[in-house]
C-alpha positions as CSV (number, residue, x, y, z in Angstrom):
1,X,14.0,54.1,11.4
2,X,17.1,55.8,10.2
3,X,15.6,57.4,7.2
4,X,12.1,58.2,5.8
5,X,12.6,55.8,2.9
6,X,14.1,52.6,4.5
7,X,12.4,51.0,7.5
8,X,14.7,50.8,10.6
9,X,12.3,50.2,13.5
10,X,11.2,47.1,15.2
11,X,7.7,46.0,15.4
12,X,7.8,42.2,15.1
13,X,5.1,40.1,16.4
14,X,6.5,38.9,19.7
15,X,5.1,37.6,22.9
16,X,6.8,36.0,25.9
17,X,5.5,34.9,29.2
18,X,4.7,37.9,31.3
19,X,3.3,38.0,34.8
20,X,-0.4,37.3,34.7
21,X,-2.2,40.6,34.3
22,X,-5.1,41.7,36.6
23,X,-8.4,42.8,35.3
24,X,-9.0,46.5,35.1
25,X,-9.4,48.1,38.5
26,X,-12.9,48.5,39.8
27,X,-14.9,51.6,38.9
28,X,-13.7,54.7,40.7
29,X,-10.7,52.7,41.9
30,X,-8.0,54.9,40.5
31,X,-6.4,57.2,43.1
32,X,-3.8,60.0,42.5
33,X,-0.3,58.7,43.0
34,X,1.6,60.1,46.0
35,X,4.6,62.4,45.7
36,X,6.1,60.3,48.4
37,X,6.5,57.5,45.8
38,X,8.8,59.8,43.7
39,X,12.6,60.0,44.0
40,X,14.2,63.1,42.3
41,X,17.8,62.6,41.2
42,X,19.8,65.6,40.3
43,X,23.4,66.4,39.4
44,X,24.9,68.4,42.2
45,X,27.7,69.5,39.8
46,X,25.1,71.1,37.5
47,X,23.3,74.4,38.6
48,X,20.6,73.7,36.0
49,X,20.0,70.2,37.2
50,X,19.7,71.3,40.8
51,X,17.4,74.2,40.0
52,X,15.0,72.0,38.1
53,X,15.0,69.4,40.9
54,X,14.2,72.1,43.5
55,X,11.5,73.5,41.3
56,X,9.8,70.1,40.8
57,X,10.1,69.2,44.5
58,X,8.5,72.5,45.5
59,X,5.6,72.2,42.9
60,X,4.8,68.6,43.6
61,X,5.7,68.5,47.4
62,X,8.3,65.8,46.8
63,X,10.6,65.1,49.7
64,X,12.9,62.4,48.3
65,X,15.8,64.2,46.6
66,X,19.1,62.5,45.8
67,X,22.2,64.5,44.7
68,X,24.7,62.6,42.5
69,X,28.1,63.9,41.1
70,X,28.6,63.3,37.3
71,X,29.5,65.1,34.1
72,X,27.1,68.0,33.4
73,X,25.1,67.1,30.2
74,X,23.5,70.5,30.2
75,X,26.9,72.0,29.0
76,X,27.6,70.0,25.8
77,X,26.4,67.2,23.6
78,X,29.6,65.3,24.4
79,X,28.6,65.3,28.0
80,X,25.3,63.6,27.2
81,X,27.1,60.3,26.8
82,X,28.9,58.6,29.6
83,X,31.0,55.4,30.1
84,X,29.5,52.3,31.7
85,X,32.0,52.7,34.6
86,X,31.0,56.3,35.2
87,X,27.3,55.4,35.0
88,X,27.7,52.6,37.6
89,X,29.8,54.6,40.0
90,X,28.2,58.0,39.9
91,X,24.5,57.2,39.2
92,X,23.4,53.6,39.6
93,X,25.3,52.9,42.9
94,X,24.0,56.0,44.8
95,X,20.5,55.3,43.6
96,X,20.6,51.6,44.7
97,X,21.8,52.7,48.1
98,X,19.0,55.1,48.5
99,X,16.3,52.7,47.2
100,X,17.5,50.0,49.6
101,X,16.4,52.2,52.5
102,X,13.4,54.0,50.9
103,X,11.3,51.0,49.8
104,X,8.2,53.1,49.0
105,X,9.7,54.5,45.7
106,X,7.9,53.7,42.5
107,X,9.0,56.6,40.2
108,X,12.4,58.1,39.6
109,X,12.8,61.5,38.0
110,X,16.1,62.6,36.5
111,X,16.7,66.2,35.7
112,X,18.6,68.0,32.9
113,X,22.3,67.9,33.6
114,X,22.3,64.1,34.1
115,X,23.7,62.3,30.9
116,X,21.1,60.6,28.7
117,X,23.2,57.7,27.3
118,X,25.7,55.0,28.2
119,X,28.3,54.0,25.6
120,X,28.9,50.3,26.0
121,X,30.8,48.6,23.1
122,X,28.5,49.0,20.1
123,X,25.4,49.6,22.2
124,X,24.1,52.9,23.5
125,X,21.3,52.2,26.1
126,X,19.8,55.2,27.8
127,X,20.6,56.1,31.4
128,X,16.9,56.3,32.0
129,X,15.9,52.9,30.7
130,X,18.9,51.3,32.4
131,X,17.5,52.6,35.7
132,X,14.0,51.4,34.8
133,X,15.5,47.8,34.6
134,X,17.1,47.9,38.0
135,X,17.1,44.5,39.6
136,X,15.5,42.8,36.5
137,X,18.4,40.3,36.6
138,X,17.1,39.1,40.0
139,X,13.4,39.0,39.1
140,X,12.1,35.5,38.6
141,X,10.6,35.3,35.0
142,X,12.3,38.4,33.7
143,X,13.1,37.8,30.0
144,X,16.2,39.2,28.2
145,X,15.8,40.0,24.5
146,X,18.9,39.9,22.2
147,X,18.6,42.6,19.5
148,X,20.9,42.6,16.5
149,X,19.7,43.8,13.2
150,X,18.5,46.8,11.1
151,X,21.0,49.1,12.8
152,X,20.2,48.0,16.4
153,X,22.7,46.2,18.6
154,X,22.5,45.1,22.2
155,X,20.0,43.6,24.5
156,X,16.9,44.7,26.5
157,X,14.6,43.2,29.0
158,X,11.0,42.5,28.2
159,X,9.1,45.1,30.2
160,X,7.0,43.3,32.8
161,X,4.6,46.2,33.0
162,X,3.8,46.0,29.2
163,X,0.0,46.2,28.6
164,X,-0.7,45.9,32.3
165,X,-4.2,46.9,33.5
166,X,-3.3,47.8,37.1
167,X,-1.3,50.5,38.8
168,X,2.5,50.1,38.7
169,X,4.4,48.9,41.7
170,X,8.0,47.9,42.1
171,X,7.1,45.0,44.3
172,X,4.7,43.6,41.7
173,X,6.6,44.2,38.5
174,X,10.2,44.9,39.4
175,X,12.1,47.9,38.1
176,X,11.0,51.5,38.3
177,X,9.1,54.0,36.1
178,X,11.8,56.5,35.2
179,X,11.1,59.9,33.6
180,X,13.2,63.0,32.9
181,X,12.6,66.7,33.1
182,X,14.6,68.1,30.2
183,X,14.4,70.4,27.3
184,X,16.5,73.0,25.4
185,X,16.6,75.2,28.4
186,X,16.0,75.2,32.2
187,X,12.8,77.0,31.6
188,X,11.6,74.3,29.1
189,X,12.3,71.6,31.7
190,X,10.5,73.5,34.5
191,X,7.5,74.1,32.2
192,X,6.9,70.4,31.9
193,X,5.8,70.4,35.5
194,X,3.8,73.6,35.3
195,X,1.9,72.2,32.3
196,X,1.1,68.9,34.1
197,X,-0.3,70.9,37.1
198,X,-2.3,73.2,34.8
199,X,-3.8,70.2,33.0
200,X,-4.9,68.7,36.4
201,X,-6.7,71.9,37.4
202,X,-9.3,71.5,34.6
203,X,-10.7,69.0,32.2
204,X,-8.2,68.1,29.4
205,X,-10.1,68.8,26.2
206,X,-7.6,69.3,23.4
207,X,-7.5,67.1,20.3
208,X,-5.4,64.0,19.6
209,X,-3.6,63.9,16.2
210,X,-2.8,60.5,14.7
211,X,-0.8,61.1,11.5
212,X,-0.8,57.8,9.5
213,X,1.4,57.4,6.5
214,X,-0.6,55.1,4.2
215,X,2.2,54.4,1.8
216,X,3.7,52.1,4.5
217,X,0.5,50.0,4.5
218,X,-2.4,50.2,6.9
219,X,-2.1,46.8,8.5
220,X,-4.8,45.2,10.6
221,X,-5.9,47.2,13.7
222,X,-7.6,44.1,15.1
223,X,-4.1,42.6,15.7
224,X,-2.8,45.5,17.7
225,X,-1.1,45.9,20.1
226,X,1.2,43.0,19.1
227,X,3.0,41.2,21.9
228,X,6.6,40.0,21.7
229,X,7.0,36.2,21.5
230,X,10.7,35.7,20.7
231,X,13.9,36.2,22.7
232,X,16.0,37.3,19.7
233,X,15.2,40.1,17.3
234,X,17.2,40.4,14.0
235,X,14.9,42.7,12.0
236,X,12.3,45.3,12.4
237,X,8.6,44.6,12.2
238,X,6.5,45.8,9.3
239,X,5.8,49.5,9.4
240,X,2.2,48.8,8.6
241,X,1.7,47.7,12.2
242,X,2.3,51.2,13.7
243,X,-0.2,52.6,11.2
244,X,-2.7,49.9,12.4
245,X,-2.0,50.8,16.0
246,X,-2.8,54.4,15.4
247,X,-6.1,53.4,13.8
248,X,-6.9,51.3,16.9
249,X,-6.1,54.3,19.1
250,X,-8.6,56.4,17.0
251,X,-11.4,53.9,17.8
252,X,-10.7,54.2,21.5
253,X,-10.8,58.0,21.3
254,X,-14.1,57.9,19.4
255,X,-15.6,55.5,22.0
256,X,-14.6,57.8,24.9
257,X,-15.8,60.9,23.2
258,X,-12.3,62.5,23.1
259,X,-11.7,64.7,20.0
260,X,-9.2,63.3,17.6
261,X,-8.0,63.6,14.1
262,X,-7.0,60.4,12.2
263,X,-5.2,61.6,9.1
264,X,-5.0,58.9,6.4
265,X,-3.6,61.1,3.7
266,X,0.0,61.0,2.5
267,X,0.5,64.6,3.6
268,X,2.6,65.2,6.7
269,X,0.2,67.1,9.0
270,X,1.2,70.5,10.5
271,X,-0.5,73.7,11.5
272,X,-2.3,72.1,14.5
273,X,-2.7,73.6,18.0
274,X,-4.2,72.6,21.3
275,X,-3.0,69.1,20.8
276,X,-3.6,66.7,23.8
277,X,-2.0,63.7,22.0
278,X,0.3,63.2,19.0
279,X,1.6,60.1,17.3
280,X,3.2,60.1,13.9
281,X,6.2,58.9,11.9
282,X,8.0,62.2,12.4
283,X,10.9,62.5,10.0
284,X,10.5,58.9,8.9
285,X,7.3,59.9,7.1
286,X,7.8,59.7,3.4
287,X,6.3,63.2,3.1
288,X,7.9,64.7,6.2
289,X,8.1,68.5,6.3
290,X,10.1,70.1,9.1
291,X,8.2,73.4,8.5
292,X,5.0,71.5,9.3
293,X,6.6,69.7,12.3
294,X,7.5,73.1,13.8
295,X,3.9,74.3,13.6
296,X,2.5,71.6,16.0
297,X,1.5,73.3,19.2
298,X,0.5,71.4,22.3
299,X,-2.0,71.8,25.2
300,X,-1.1,71.3,28.9
301,X,-1.2,67.6,29.7
302,X,-0.3,66.5,26.1
303,X,1.3,63.2,25.4
304,X,3.3,62.0,22.4
305,X,5.6,59.5,20.7
306,X,6.9,59.4,17.1
307,X,8.4,56.5,15.2
308,X,11.8,58.0,14.9
309,X,15.0,56.2,15.9
310,X,17.0,59.0,17.4
311,X,14.3,61.5,18.5
312,X,15.9,61.8,21.9
313,X,19.6,61.8,20.8
314,X,20.1,65.2,22.3
315,X,18.4,67.8,24.4
316,X,20.6,70.6,23.2
317,X,20.5,72.7,20.1
318,X,21.7,70.9,17.0
319,X,21.4,70.9,13.3
320,X,20.5,68.1,10.8
321,X,19.4,64.6,11.6
322,X,16.0,63.2,12.4
323,X,13.2,65.1,14.0
324,X,13.6,65.7,17.7
325,X,11.3,65.3,20.8
326,X,12.9,68.4,22.3
327,X,11.4,70.5,19.6
328,X,7.9,69.3,20.7
329,X,8.8,70.2,24.3
330,X,9.6,73.7,23.1
331,X,6.2,73.8,21.5
332,X,4.3,73.0,24.6
333,X,4.4,69.2,24.9
334,X,3.9,68.0,28.5
335,X,4.8,64.3,28.3
336,X,6.7,62.4,25.6
337,X,8.9,59.5,24.6
338,X,12.0,59.3,22.5
339,X,15.1,57.2,21.8
340,X,18.8,57.9,22.2
341,X,19.8,55.5,19.4
342,X,18.2,53.0,17.1
343,X,15.6,51.0,19.0
344,X,13.7,49.4,16.2
345,X,10.0,50.0,15.8
346,X,9.1,47.4,18.4
347,X,10.4,49.8,21.0
348,X,8.0,52.7,20.1
349,X,5.1,53.2,22.4
350,X,1.8,51.6,21.3
351,X,-0.6,54.5,20.6
352,X,-3.5,52.2,21.5
353,X,-2.2,51.3,24.9
354,X,-0.7,54.7,25.7
355,X,-3.9,56.7,24.9
356,X,-6.2,54.1,26.4
357,X,-4.4,54.1,29.8
358,X,-3.8,57.9,29.9
359,X,-7.4,58.8,29.1
360,X,-8.6,56.2,31.7
361,X,-6.8,58.3,34.4
362,X,-3.5,56.5,34.7
363,X,-0.4,58.7,35.1
364,X,1.7,59.5,32.1
365,X,4.5,57.3,33.3
366,X,2.2,54.3,33.7
367,X,0.6,55.0,30.3
368,X,3.9,55.3,28.3
369,X,5.6,52.4,30.1
370,X,2.6,50.1,29.8
371,X,2.8,50.9,26.0
372,X,6.5,50.0,25.7
373,X,7.9,46.6,25.2
374,X,11.4,47.1,26.6
375,X,13.4,48.4,29.6
376,X,17.1,48.6,29.7
377,X,17.1,49.8,26.1
378,X,17.2,53.1,24.2
379,X,14.0,54.7,25.6
380,X,13.6,58.1,27.4
381,X,10.3,59.2,28.9
382,X,10.0,63.0,29.3
383,X,7.8,64.8,31.9
384,X,6.3,64.7,35.4
385,X,5.5,61.0,36.1
386,X,2.6,62.0,38.3
387,X,0.8,63.8,35.5
388,X,-2.7,62.5,35.1
389,X,-5.1,65.2,33.7
390,X,-7.9,62.7,33.0
391,X,-8.2,62.0,36.7
392,X,-9.3,65.5,37.6
393,X,-13.0,64.8,37.9
394,X,-14.7,61.9,39.5
395,X,-16.7,61.1,36.4
396,X,-13.4,60.4,34.6
397,X,-12.6,57.6,36.9
398,X,-15.2,55.5,35.1
399,X,-13.0,55.4,32.0
400,X,-11.5,52.0,32.4
401,X,-8.8,50.5,30.1
402,X,-10.4,48.9,27.1
403,X,-10.6,45.2,27.8
404,X,-10.3,44.5,24.1
405,X,-6.6,45.2,24.4
406,X,-6.1,42.1,26.4
């Protein structure tokens, strides 16, 4: 996924033993998640981090706030990366202590000012995904995946919540659903919460854009989403599989009557507004246009991921390199996923699962984590974890996850 010409993602067909998955919840069974299940972690040494945390706590009525003391990543790109020792001492240990007492926590929210990445040998896992895998080493049946190839080095855990059809709970699946409120500015980060709340005040009715690049092959949508069946990954999966997954997501949108655009041309699509969903190859598209990318405008409640290796390498102004998630946040995106370093295509969120869960009324955190194969890896999920715009009317509770996915 490093360039638009040479594949560098990971989308192998893999499937390991996961905990048995329950059937979709009964009709009308989805309830709004409680703010008491959320822990907000902020950097007490960063005024921006503290301001964002207070803003979120006020808007969502969250009472669990935890200050930590670490380098301020809002000040420089250098501060966005921390050492393993600093991560353990200043972030992981305080959070573990808090969670040991507050056993009701399911979601952890980090705020701008907390570093995004841990530099460990040749690996650069994200702070966020490392926290998502807390206690996985002690969970019976947790599977560790060794990754070494196509530019990716390290190991991850197979996400026990992948493709689940029930609400997330730490006691059931282990780990936590970790998201981040971040953006170029403090205002951008705060806007993520305002957009989530705006979306929940009315029916989400924007359009989903699925920008396929057919030159990579269209694949077989009937095989998507592909589970992981190996414990060692040395190469990326065929790029045709992500195209096929987008086509599968289109079928679900049509079935649910949600407006969408499945673009099968070789043109990189721009000039779209009021987007509720967006999946594409980003700068890996053979016909990528940054001018077009900068003309994508999003509606409140929108959700996105792009098949780009380093889309979350920074949340500060920069030049050059691959397309960035932070640009989409600046253009109105509410919820998104990105990667601090090469994850391989296998790590990218399945459009089929993400959009299926999200439009069935699950929270954005549940939707994007259910769509993601790994924890303890390169992933970052941006936005308010409680965001669930498709749960705003009782009629929407009848939208159950598509059983064909399982």
